[in-house]
N, C-alpha and C positions, 0 to 999 in steps of 0.2 A: 861136885864137878857143876861147873858153869859153862853154859852153851852161849856162842857169839851168834845171836840173829842176825845180825846186821851182816855177817861175812855170808851168809846162805842166800840174804835177800837179793835177788838180780831184779834190777829195773827192768821193766819190759822194753823189747827191741821194737822199736816202732820201725815200721814198714814205709821205706821212701815211698810218697804219692807218683802215681806215673804222670801226670800232668808238667813236675819237674822237668821232664825229658822231651817235652813236645818243642818242636822248631817250626819254623815258616814252612811251608812246602808239605808238610805231613796231613794225611786224612785223617779224622777223627771222627769219633762217635760220639753223639751230644744228648744228654738226658733232654726233653721237653720242660721247659719253665713256662709255665701257663703265664702270661701277663693278663691285668685285669680285661676284661670283656673277650678276652680269647675263649675259643671252644676247643675241647680236648680232640683232636685230630690222630694225632700220633705219640707213640711213648718216645721217640728218639728220632733224629736225623742226623746226615752225615754232611761234613764238609770240610775244606781245605784251610788251614790255618794261614792266612795273611800276614800278621804280626802278632808279637806276645809282648803284653803289657809289663813293667817290672813293677814292685812295690816300692814304696816310699824310701823303707829303711833299707831294703836289698835289693838293688835292679836286677840282680841275677835271679832272683825268685818271681815266676810269673804270678799276677793275680787276675787278669783277664788276658783272653784273647781275642784277636779279630778275625771271624772266619764265616768263608762264603758257601752258602748252603748250596751244595753240588745239585739239590734237582731244581730250585727256583732260583738260585744266583743271589738272593736276599745276603747283604753283610752284615753280620751282626757282631755285637760285643758280648762275649759269654764269661761268665766267671769261671774258674779253672775247674771248681769242685763239679761241676756239669758233666767235663770230658769224663767219659767212662772207658773208651779205647782208643788206641791209636795206632797208625799205619805208616811206617817208616816208608819216605819218598825212595824211589826207585833210582 
């Protein structure tokens, strides 16, 4: 008896990344990404998304966010993989 191993092998289901649902106006939690010369002050910070930047191949997929830090008001461009949580606008 022969067994068809390909029929039983299922491709792993990829979980949809949360950052694909981020829109301007949302509040997000961002992991700290230390730059050269910066000291480690905190593990994360919270900010409001001002703008979502699209990728070159598919503009509907974001690869950068412009986020205003809610504590300091500093506006930064952040890679999408640093966004860990999001809060939808009211």
